[in-house]
C-alpha positions as a LaTeX table, in Angstrom:
\begin{tabular}{lrrr}
\hline
Residue & $x$ (\AA) & $y$ (\AA) & $z$ (\AA) \\
\hline
Met1 & $-17.96$ & 6.94 & $-44.90$ \\
Thr2 & $-14.71$ & 7.60 & $-43.07$ \\
Val3 & $-14.74$ & 10.65 & $-40.85$ \\
Thr4 & $-11.38$ & 12.34 & $-40.43$ \\
Pro5 & $-10.53$ & 14.19 & $-37.23$ \\
Gln6 & $-10.33$ & 17.94 & $-37.29$ \\
Ser7 & $-6.94$ & 19.17 & $-38.49$ \\
Arg8 & $-6.55$ & 21.68 & $-35.67$ \\
Val9 & $-6.72$ & 20.31 & $-32.13$ \\
Glu10 & $-8.42$ & 22.69 & $-29.69$ \\
Trp11 & $-6.38$ & 21.84 & $-26.61$ \\
His12 & $-8.08$ & 22.16 & $-23.24$ \\
Arg13 & $-6.06$ & 25.04 & $-21.76$ \\
Pro14 & $-6.67$ & 24.51 & $-18.00$ \\
Leu15 & $-5.28$ & 20.98 & $-18.36$ \\
Leu16 & $-2.24$ & 22.34 & $-20.20$ \\
Trp17 & $-1.70$ & 24.91 & $-17.44$ \\
Leu18 & $-1.85$ & 22.08 & $-14.90$ \\
Ala19 & 0.68 & 20.10 & $-16.93$ \\
Ala20 & 3.02 & 23.09 & $-16.93$ \\
Ala21 & 2.63 & 23.42 & $-13.16$ \\
Met22 & 3.40 & 19.71 & $-12.75$ \\
Ala23 & 6.56 & 20.11 & $-14.83$ \\
Ala24 & 7.69 & 22.88 & $-12.48$ \\
Leu25 & 6.76 & 20.75 & $-9.46$ \\
Ala26 & 8.74 & 17.81 & $-10.84$ \\
Ile27 & 11.83 & 20.02 & $-11.11$ \\
Phe28 & 11.27 & 21.33 & $-7.58$ \\
Ala29 & 10.82 & 17.82 & $-6.15$ \\
Thr30 & 13.98 & 16.62 & $-7.91$ \\
Val31 & 16.02 & 19.47 & $-6.44$ \\
Ala32 & 14.39 & 19.03 & $-3.02$ \\
Ser33 & 15.33 & 15.34 & $-2.97$ \\
Met34 & 18.96 & 16.33 & $-3.46$ \\
Val35 & 19.03 & 18.61 & $-0.43$ \\
Asp36 & 16.40 & 17.04 & 1.82 \\
His37 & 17.32 & 13.45 & 2.61 \\
Arg38 & 14.47 & 12.59 & 4.95 \\
Ile39 & 12.94 & 9.12 & 4.54 \\
Val40 & 9.20 & 8.32 & 4.83 \\
Thr41 & 7.90 & 4.74 & 4.68 \\
Gly42 & 11.26 & 3.56 & 3.47 \\
Thr43 & 11.64 & 5.92 & 0.49 \\
Asp44 & 12.88 & 9.42 & $-0.25$ \\
Leu45 & 10.45 & 12.02 & 1.10 \\
Trp46 & 10.15 & 13.85 & $-2.22$ \\
Leu47 & 9.84 & 10.77 & $-4.42$ \\
Lys48 & 6.06 & 10.61 & $-4.07$ \\
Pro49 & 5.50 & 14.27 & $-5.10$ \\
Leu50 & 7.89 & 13.72 & $-8.04$ \\
Lys51 & 6.10 & 10.59 & $-9.27$ \\
Phe52 & 2.67 & 12.16 & $-8.90$ \\
Ala53 & 3.77 & 15.34 & $-10.65$ \\
Leu54 & 4.99 & 13.32 & $-13.63$ \\
Ser55 & 1.87 & 11.15 & $-13.70$ \\
Val56 & $-0.56$ & 14.05 & $-13.37$ \\
Gly57 & 1.37 & 16.03 & $-15.99$ \\
Ile58 & 1.19 & 13.20 & $-18.53$ \\
Tyr59 & $-2.48$ & 12.61 & $-17.76$ \\
Ser60 & $-3.27$ & 16.31 & $-18.15$ \\
Val61 & $-1.61$ & 16.63 & $-21.56$ \\
Thr62 & $-3.33$ & 13.47 & $-22.80$ \\
Leu63 & $-6.78$ & 14.45 & $-21.56$ \\
Ser64 & $-6.32$ & 17.92 & $-23.02$ \\
Trp65 & $-5.52$ & 16.35 & $-26.40$ \\
Leu66 & $-8.47$ & 13.97 & $-26.21$ \\
Ile67 & $-10.91$ & 16.77 & $-25.40$ \\
Gly68 & $-9.37$ & 18.75 & $-28.25$ \\
Gln69 & $-10.45$ & 16.04 & $-30.69$ \\
Phe70 & $-14.06$ & 17.21 & $-30.50$ \\
Ser71 & $-15.15$ & 19.59 & $-33.25$ \\
Gln72 & $-17.31$ & 22.63 & $-32.53$ \\
Ala73 & $-20.40$ & 20.68 & $-33.58$ \\
Ala74 & $-19.56$ & 17.50 & $-31.65$ \\
Arg75 & $-22.11$ & 16.12 & $-29.23$ \\
Met76 & $-21.19$ & 16.49 & $-25.56$ \\
Arg77 & $-18.28$ & 18.79 & $-26.44$ \\
Arg78 & $-19.23$ & 21.29 & $-23.74$ \\
Ala79 & $-19.70$ & 18.50 & $-21.21$ \\
Ala80 & $-16.26$ & 17.10 & $-22.03$ \\
Arg81 & $-14.58$ & 20.49 & $-21.67$ \\
Leu82 & $-16.37$ & 21.15 & $-18.37$ \\
Ala83 & $-15.33$ & 17.69 & $-17.15$ \\
Gly84 & $-11.72$ & 18.56 & $-17.98$ \\
Thr85 & $-11.91$ & 21.73 & $-15.89$ \\
Val86 & $-13.44$ & 19.91 & $-12.93$ \\
Ala87 & $-10.73$ & 17.23 & $-13.21$ \\
Val88 & $-8.12$ & 20.00 & $-12.94$ \\
Ile89 & $-9.68$ & 21.15 & $-9.66$ \\
Gly90 & $-9.68$ & 17.60 & $-8.27$ \\
Leu91 & $-6.05$ & 17.05 & $-9.25$ \\
Val92 & $-4.95$ & 20.37 & $-7.77$ \\
Val93 & $-6.56$ & 19.44 & $-4.44$ \\
Glu94 & $-4.78$ & 16.09 & $-4.44$ \\
Met95 & $-1.38$ & 17.55 & $-5.35$ \\
Val96 & $-1.60$ & 20.35 & $-2.78$ \\
Ile97 & $-2.21$ & 17.77 & $-0.06$ \\
Ile98 & 0.55 & 15.43 & $-1.27$ \\
Val99 & 3.14 & 18.20 & $-1.43$ \\
Gly100 & 1.95 & 19.89 & 1.78 \\
Val101 & 2.09 & 16.70 & 3.85 \\
Ala102 & 5.46 & 15.78 & 2.34 \\
Ala103 & 6.85 & 19.14 & 3.38 \\
Thr104 & 5.97 & 18.28 & 6.99 \\
Gly105 & 7.93 & 15.03 & 6.73 \\
Asp106 & 4.86 & 12.79 & 6.91 \\
Thr107 & 2.98 & 10.47 & 4.57 \\
Ser108 & $-0.30$ & 11.49 & 2.97 \\
His109 & $-1.59$ & 8.16 & 1.65 \\
Phe110 & $-3.53$ & 5.87 & 4.01 \\
Asn111 & $-2.70$ & 8.15 & 6.95 \\
Val112 & $-5.58$ & 8.39 & 9.44 \\
Ser113 & $-3.40$ & 8.71 & 12.53 \\
Thr114 & $-5.13$ & 11.94 & 13.61 \\
Gly115 & $-8.40$ & 13.65 & 12.79 \\
Phe116 & $-6.54$ & 16.17 & 10.66 \\
His117 & $-4.70$ & 13.49 & 8.66 \\
Ala118 & $-7.93$ & 11.53 & 8.25 \\
Ala119 & $-9.62$ & 14.65 & 6.87 \\
Leu120 & $-6.78$ & 15.16 & 4.39 \\
Trp121 & $-6.94$ & 11.52 & 3.30 \\
Ser122 & $-10.72$ & 11.81 & 2.84 \\
Ala123 & $-10.27$ & 14.95 & 0.75 \\
Met124 & $-7.75$ & 13.13 & $-1.44$ \\
Ala125 & $-10.14$ & 10.21 & $-1.84$ \\
Ile126 & $-12.98$ & 12.52 & $-2.85$ \\
Ser127 & $-10.79$ & 14.43 & $-5.29$ \\
Ile128 & $-9.60$ & 11.29 & $-7.07$ \\
Val129 & $-13.18$ & 9.98 & $-7.30$ \\
Val130 & $-14.11$ & 13.29 & $-8.92$ \\
Val131 & $-11.25$ & 12.88 & $-11.41$ \\
Trp132 & $-12.40$ & 9.34 & $-12.18$ \\
Val133 & $-15.98$ & 10.48 & $-12.77$ \\
Met134 & $-14.83$ & 13.35 & $-15.00$ \\
Thr135 & $-12.67$ & 10.93 & $-17.02$ \\
Phe136 & $-15.75$ & 8.72 & $-17.33$ \\
Val137 & $-17.75$ & 11.67 & $-18.68$ \\
Val138 & $-15.07$ & 12.35 & $-21.29$ \\
Ser139 & $-15.07$ & 8.65 & $-22.18$ \\
Ile140 & $-18.82$ & 8.72 & $-22.78$ \\
Ala141 & $-18.35$ & 11.72 & $-25.06$ \\
Leu142 & $-15.63$ & 9.83 & $-26.95$ \\
Phe143 & $-18.10$ & 7.00 & $-27.60$ \\
Arg144 & $-20.70$ & 9.39 & $-28.97$ \\
Asn145 & $-18.51$ & 11.08 & $-31.57$ \\
Pro146 & $-16.38$ & 9.92 & $-34.53$ \\
Leu147 & $-12.67$ & 10.38 & $-33.91$ \\
Gly148 & $-11.15$ & 9.60 & $-37.29$ \\
Asp149 & $-10.88$ & 6.22 & $-38.99$ \\
Arg150 & $-11.89$ & 3.03 & $-37.17$ \\
Ala151 & $-8.40$ & 2.28 & $-35.89$ \\
Arg152 & $-7.95$ & 5.69 & $-34.30$ \\
Thr153 & $-11.45$ & 5.62 & $-32.84$ \\
Leu154 & $-10.87$ & 2.16 & $-31.34$ \\
Ala155 & $-7.51$ & 3.15 & $-29.85$ \\
Ile156 & $-8.86$ & 6.29 & $-28.19$ \\
Arg157 & $-12.03$ & 4.66 & $-26.86$ \\
Ala158 & $-10.30$ & 1.49 & $-25.64$ \\
Gly159 & $-7.53$ & 3.57 & $-24.08$ \\
Ala160 & $-10.11$ & 5.58 & $-22.14$ \\
Val161 & $-11.93$ & 2.47 & $-20.89$ \\
Leu162 & $-8.75$ & 0.67 & $-19.83$ \\
Ala163 & $-7.48$ & 3.85 & $-18.16$ \\
Leu164 & $-10.70$ & 4.01 & $-16.14$ \\
Ile165 & $-10.16$ & 0.40 & $-15.07$ \\
Gly166 & $-6.56$ & 1.15 & $-14.15$ \\
Met167 & $-7.59$ & 4.19 & $-12.12$ \\
Gly168 & $-10.28$ & 2.12 & $-10.40$ \\
Leu169 & $-7.73$ & $-0.48$ & $-9.31$ \\
Ala170 & $-6.41$ & 2.12 & $-6.86$ \\
Phe171 & $-9.42$ & 1.39 & $-4.65$ \\
Leu172 & $-7.98$ & $-2.07$ & $-3.96$ \\
Met173 & $-5.26$ & $-0.32$ & $-1.95$ \\
Thr174 & $-7.59$ & 1.49 & 0.43 \\
Gly175 & $-8.79$ & $-1.40$ & 2.59 \\
Pro176 & $-7.02$ & $-2.31$ & 5.85 \\
Thr177 & $-4.58$ & $-5.20$ & 5.71 \\
Ala178 & $-4.67$ & $-8.10$ & 8.17 \\
Ala179 & $-1.59$ & $-6.72$ & 9.95 \\
Gln180 & $-3.24$ & $-3.31$ & 10.31 \\
Leu181 & $-6.35$ & $-4.88$ & 11.79 \\
Asp182 & $-4.25$ & $-6.80$ & 14.30 \\
Asp183 & $-2.01$ & $-3.84$ & 15.23 \\
Tyr184 & $-3.51$ & $-0.46$ & 14.34 \\
Gln185 & $-0.82$ & 2.20 & 13.87 \\
Gly186 & $-2.84$ & 4.97 & 12.25 \\
Ile187 & $-2.39$ & 3.62 & 8.71 \\
Val188 & $-5.28$ & 2.00 & 6.81 \\
Gly189 & $-4.47$ & 0.65 & 3.36 \\
Ala190 & $-1.27$ & $-0.28$ & 1.53 \\
His191 & 0.39 & $-0.53$ & $-1.86$ \\
Ala192 & 2.07 & $-3.86$ & $-1.17$ \\
Val193 & 0.24 & $-7.16$ & $-0.73$ \\
Gly194 & 1.42 & $-9.42$ & 2.07 \\
Val195 & 4.15 & $-7.15$ & 3.45 \\
Pro196 & 4.24 & $-3.65$ & 4.94 \\
Asp197 & 4.92 & $-0.74$ & 2.62 \\
Gly198 & 8.45 & 0.61 & 2.57 \\
Gly199 & 10.35 & $-2.62$ & 1.95 \\
Pro200 & 12.77 & $-3.36$ & $-0.91$ \\
Gly201 & 11.56 & $-1.92$ & $-4.20$ \\
Leu202 & 12.51 & $-1.05$ & $-7.76$ \\
Pro203 & 14.63 & 2.09 & $-8.14$ \\
Leu204 & 12.60 & 5.31 & $-8.52$ \\
Leu205 & 9.29 & 3.47 & $-8.99$ \\
Gly206 & 9.46 & 1.89 & $-5.54$ \\
Trp207 & 7.38 & $-1.14$ & $-6.54$ \\
Ser208 & 7.93 & $-4.01$ & $-4.12$ \\
Thr209 & 10.47 & $-6.62$ & $-5.18$ \\
Val210 & 9.49 & $-9.06$ & $-2.40$ \\
Ala211 & 5.69 & $-9.09$ & $-2.65$ \\
Gly212 & 2.77 & $-8.07$ & $-4.83$ \\
Asp213 & 2.26 & $-4.36$ & $-5.48$ \\
Leu214 & $-1.09$ & $-2.94$ & $-6.58$ \\
Arg215 & 0.57 & 0.17 & $-7.97$ \\
Ile216 & 1.79 & $-1.87$ & $-10.93$ \\
Pro217 & $-1.57$ & $-2.71$ & $-12.58$ \\
His218 & $-2.84$ & 0.71 & $-11.48$ \\
Phe219 & 0.04 & 2.43 & $-13.28$ \\
Phe220 & $-0.11$ & 0.16 & $-16.33$ \\
Gly221 & $-3.87$ & 0.51 & $-16.77$ \\
Met222 & $-3.90$ & 4.29 & $-16.38$ \\
His223 & $-1.39$ & 4.72 & $-19.16$ \\
Ala224 & $-3.53$ & 2.94 & $-21.73$ \\
Leu225 & $-4.77$ & 6.49 & $-22.28$ \\
Gln226 & $-1.38$ & 7.31 & $-23.80$ \\
Val227 & $-0.11$ & 3.97 & $-25.11$ \\
Leu228 & $-2.98$ & 2.92 & $-27.38$ \\
Pro229 & $-3.46$ & 6.29 & $-29.14$ \\
Phe230 & 0.33 & 6.43 & $-29.56$ \\
Val231 & 0.27 & 3.00 & $-31.23$ \\
Val232 & $-2.30$ & 4.08 & $-33.83$ \\
Ile233 & $-0.54$ & 7.41 & $-34.45$ \\
Leu234 & 2.70 & 5.47 & $-35.02$ \\
Leu235 & 0.88 & 3.21 & $-37.49$ \\
Glu236 & $-0.45$ & 6.27 & $-39.31$ \\
Leu237 & 3.07 & 7.70 & $-39.58$ \\
Leu238 & 4.41 & 4.37 & $-40.83$ \\
Gly239 & 1.64 & 4.39 & $-43.42$ \\
Arg240 & 3.27 & 7.42 & $-45.03$ \\
Arg241 & 6.38 & 5.38 & $-45.80$ \\
Leu242 & 5.22 & 1.76 & $-45.98$ \\
Thr243 & 2.21 & 0.87 & $-48.12$ \\
Val244 & 1.16 & $-2.05$ & $-45.92$ \\
Phe245 & 0.38 & 0.34 & $-43.05$ \\
Ala246 & $-1.42$ & 2.74 & $-45.38$ \\
Asp247 & $-4.26$ & 0.20 & $-45.53$ \\
Ala248 & $-6.92$ & 1.23 & $-43.00$ \\
Arg249 & $-7.92$ & $-2.42$ & $-42.51$ \\
Val250 & $-4.38$ & $-3.39$ & $-41.53$ \\
Arg251 & $-4.17$ & $-0.54$ & $-39.02$ \\
Leu252 & $-7.54$ & $-1.57$ & $-37.58$ \\
Trp253 & $-6.48$ & $-5.19$ & $-37.09$ \\
Leu254 & $-3.15$ & $-4.20$ & $-35.57$ \\
Thr255 & $-4.96$ & $-1.82$ & $-33.23$ \\
Arg256 & $-7.32$ & $-4.62$ & $-32.20$ \\
Ile257 & $-4.30$ & $-6.78$ & $-31.40$ \\
Ala258 & $-2.73$ & $-3.95$ & $-29.37$ \\
Val259 & $-5.94$ & $-3.41$ & $-27.38$ \\
Thr260 & $-6.38$ & $-7.12$ & $-26.68$ \\
Thr261 & $-2.73$ & $-7.52$ & $-25.66$ \\
Phe262 & $-2.88$ & $-4.52$ & $-23.35$ \\
Ala263 & $-6.10$ & $-5.71$ & $-21.68$ \\
Ala264 & $-4.78$ & $-9.25$ & $-21.21$ \\
Thr265 & $-1.50$ & $-7.96$ & $-19.77$ \\
Leu266 & $-3.41$ & $-5.72$ & $-17.35$ \\
Ala267 & $-5.43$ & $-8.73$ & $-16.17$ \\
Val268 & $-2.27$ & $-10.78$ & $-15.57$ \\
Leu269 & $-0.53$ & $-7.93$ & $-13.72$ \\
Thr270 & $-3.60$ & $-7.52$ & $-11.51$ \\
Leu271 & $-3.69$ & $-11.25$ & $-10.78$ \\
Gln272 & 0.02 & $-11.20$ & $-9.95$ \\
Ala273 & $-0.31$ & $-8.25$ & $-7.58$ \\
Ile274 & $-3.41$ & $-9.57$ & $-5.78$ \\
Ser275 & $-1.80$ & $-12.97$ & $-5.27$ \\
Gly276 & 1.16 & $-11.29$ & $-3.55$ \\
Gln277 & 3.80 & $-12.04$ & $-6.20$ \\
Ser278 & 6.68 & $-9.68$ & $-6.79$ \\
Ile279 & 6.95 & $-8.24$ & $-10.28$ \\
Val280 & 10.48 & $-9.68$ & $-10.48$ \\
Arg281 & 9.51 & $-13.15$ & $-9.16$ \\
Pro282 & 6.43 & $-14.33$ & $-11.08$ \\
Asp283 & 5.19 & $-17.88$ & $-10.49$ \\
Gly284 & 4.70 & $-20.53$ & $-13.17$ \\
Leu285 & 1.11 & $-19.54$ & $-13.99$ \\
Val286 & 1.99 & $-15.89$ & $-14.53$ \\
Leu287 & 4.97 & $-16.87$ & $-16.70$ \\
Val288 & 2.81 & $-19.18$ & $-18.80$ \\
Leu289 & 0.10 & $-16.54$ & $-19.21$ \\
Gly290 & 2.62 & $-13.83$ & $-20.06$ \\
Thr291 & 4.38 & $-16.05$ & $-22.60$ \\
Ala292 & 1.05 & $-17.03$ & $-24.16$ \\
Ile293 & 0.00 & $-13.39$ & $-24.50$ \\
Ala294 & 3.31 & $-12.43$ & $-26.09$ \\
Ala295 & 3.31 & $-15.39$ & $-28.48$ \\
Ala296 & $-0.30$ & $-14.87$ & $-29.51$ \\
Ser297 & 0.24 & $-11.16$ & $-30.08$ \\
Val298 & 3.38 & $-11.60$ & $-32.18$ \\
Ser299 & 1.76 & $-14.38$ & $-34.20$ \\
Ala300 & $-1.33$ & $-12.28$ & $-34.83$ \\
Val301 & 0.75 & $-9.33$ & $-36.01$ \\
Phe302 & 2.74 & $-11.50$ & $-38.43$ \\
Met303 & $-0.47$ & $-13.06$ & $-39.72$ \\
Val304 & $-2.04$ & $-9.66$ & $-40.39$ \\
Leu305 & 1.06 & $-8.34$ & $-42.16$ \\
Ala306 & 1.56 & $-11.54$ & $-44.16$ \\
Thr307 & $-2.08$ & $-11.60$ & $-45.26$ \\
Ala308 & $-1.90$ & $-7.95$ & $-46.27$ \\
Ser309 & 1.33 & $-8.51$ & $-48.23$ \\
Val310 & $-0.23$ & $-11.43$ & $-50.15$ \\
Ser311 & $-3.62$ & $-9.85$ & $-50.80$ \\
Arg312 & $-2.41$ & $-6.40$ & $-51.91$ \\
Pro313 & $-0.58$ & $-7.53$ & $-55.11$ \\
Ala314 & $-3.58$ & $-9.66$ & $-56.06$ \\
Leu315 & $-5.95$ & $-6.75$ & $-55.60$ \\
Glu316 & $-3.67$ & $-4.43$ & $-57.58$ \\
Ala317 & $-3.41$ & $-6.98$ & $-60.41$ \\
Thr318 & $-7.18$ & $-7.37$ & $-60.52$ \\
Ala319 & $-7.67$ & $-3.60$ & $-60.60$ \\
Ala320 & $-5.18$ & $-3.27$ & $-63.47$ \\
Arg321 & $-7.09$ & $-5.67$ & $-65.75$ \\
\hline
\end{tabular}
């Protein structure tokens, strides 16, 4: 039996309030960057608050929607809603520190130059661990309840798992680099691999263009929480206009392909970052793996659609006899 999701989503309001606050913060940080031209670790002082405001805002809306998928009678519904509220607290702590330290013209991440900065960095670390654990609790709840048809259920559950992996990749940034061990300057940890933070990077994102950057797989993995559910929702909308996508089996297979492609791409991006390769200068192995993933994914999609196009007329003809 196919279980359809409830028609009315009960959004988690504290997460929506946080998203609204992040939208306001993003506007503030954008304006601040226009009038305050201070540079920290090679980038605009207010770029970090802006990026985090956007990321936290998107995460908050998505998690609010996911929690809203649970019906009144769903198992672990109360636990999921409580986890969402605790995640809000953890994210507020992190954002207050990021914005507060930025306002002083200093860097918040990896900064243990004084006891005060070390305490702030520890508080940020604890808050993000809390957010990770709360996301894990919501993920468990997602695995214990039906979320619609099999394609939608797979997309939501796989998105949650891959997002947890992406969030967890942030811990790879927290260890001291060889250069920091040789010449301690009050900073422990880095985004870049093989070079100091603050070098040449992509516009706005700041990802290193001369070395590996662990922010890339971290960012990509986190947003599985949005990308995979969006894919299945898009397939559902297409199913209203194109009969091939109206078939639940086709949507399920296409969702499986999307999940596999996303997971494989995340693995390659992680390998590339750890090995110290710039996102704009991949080596031969990364190019081969990336090409293989793309080719396999496109081929699989065409195979699913072609099989569905051939089998549907035959099934309709048989049913008409």
